[in-house]
C-alpha positions as CSV (number, residue, x, y, z in Angstrom):
1,M,45.5,-60.6,13.3
2,G,43.8,-57.1,12.0
3,I,41.3,-56.0,9.6
4,N,43.7,-55.8,6.8
5,S,45.3,-59.4,7.4
6,E,44.3,-62.0,4.8
7,T,43.5,-65.5,6.4
8,D,42.4,-69.0,4.7
9,I,39.7,-69.3,7.5
10,S,36.1,-69.6,6.5
11,A,32.9,-69.4,8.4
12,D,29.2,-69.2,7.7
13,L,27.4,-65.9,8.7
14,Q,23.7,-65.9,9.7
15,I,21.7,-62.6,10.8
16,G,18.3,-62.6,12.0
17,P,15.9,-61.8,14.8
18,T,15.6,-64.2,17.8
19,D,12.3,-65.0,19.6
20,T,13.4,-62.7,22.4
21,G,13.5,-59.5,20.3
22,M,17.0,-59.3,19.7
23,V,18.9,-59.3,16.5
24,R,21.5,-62.2,16.2
25,I,24.8,-62.3,14.3
26,Y,25.8,-66.0,14.2
27,V,29.2,-67.0,12.9
28,A,30.0,-70.7,12.6
29,G,33.1,-72.4,11.1
30,N,35.9,-74.9,11.9
31,G,36.0,-74.5,15.7
32,I,33.9,-71.4,15.6
33,D,30.4,-71.3,17.2
34,L,29.9,-67.3,18.1
35,P,26.3,-66.3,18.6
36,M,26.2,-62.3,19.0
37,D,23.0,-60.9,20.3
38,F,22.0,-57.1,20.0
39,D,19.2,-54.9,20.7
40,P,17.5,-53.5,17.5
41,D,19.2,-50.0,18.4
42,E,22.6,-51.6,18.5
43,A,21.9,-53.7,15.4
44,E,20.7,-50.5,13.4
45,E,24.2,-48.9,14.3
46,I,26.0,-52.0,13.2
47,A,24.1,-51.7,9.9
48,E,25.2,-48.2,9.5
49,E,28.9,-49.0,10.2
50,L,28.6,-51.8,7.4
51,R,27.0,-49.4,4.9
52,L,29.8,-46.7,5.6
53,A,32.5,-49.3,5.4
54,A,31.0,-50.7,2.1
55,Q,31.2,-47.1,1.1
56,A,34.6,-46.4,1.9
57,A,35.9,-49.7,0.5
58,R,34.4,-48.6,-3.0
59,G,36.8,-45.7,-2.9
60,V,39.8,-47.6,-2.0
61,G,39.4,-50.6,-4.3
62,G,38.9,-48.7,-7.6
63,K,36.2,-49.7,-10.0
64,P,33.6,-52.1,-8.8
65,K,34.0,-55.6,-10.7
66,G,31.6,-56.2,-13.5
67,R,30.5,-52.7,-14.1
68,K,31.5,-50.7,-17.3
69,G,32.2,-47.1,-17.7
């Protein structure tokens, strides 16, 4: 399975700080229980990658839904 493969698998995503000063991305679903901890600098790098991916996706998908013009 790759980034462009569709799937029927669903999971919940939670993101927040831990009591040890890390940033946790927590994925939970059917048979999945995956906590991933990152130091704040790594978390900011991931946030930037997400922002750039969202920007690129806007260019691929055509007009955003719900917007006129």
